Residue, then its C-alpha position, 0 to 999 in steps of 0.5 A: m802358131n799352129i793349132s796345137y800351140a794355140a789350143k794349149a795356150a788357150g787351155l782348150p782341146v784342138k777339136t774345140v778350137r776347130y769347132y769354134a773356128d768352123i762355127g765362126l765364134v773365133d775368126a777363121p785362122s789363116r793357113s800356112e803354105a802347107g795348109y795348116r791353120t795358124y793363129d795369132d795372139a789375139s785369136v788365143r786370147k779370144l779362145a781363152f775368153v771363150r773357154r772362161s766364159r763357157e766354164f762360167g756356164f754361158g752358151i755359144d751365143e752368150c759368148r758371142e754377145l760377151w765378146g762383142l761387149y768386151q770389144d765395144r769401147e764406146r759403151t757405157s758401163t751401166 
């Protein structure tokens, strides 16, 4: 999906989605033949996760750490 649909689905402005991709908070999107950024469902889920984390007051680096914890299925729950 293009960036405007991804931004809307994640509840973020397009400019914020671009910024998160530029700083590496979300994976760099693939590009269409015309050069437009395209996002998959996994990227949209991560964008929504980051949006919610930011709403709770977490900083960018803390969001990276939270996502890493969320992705680590081998970690203990304690």
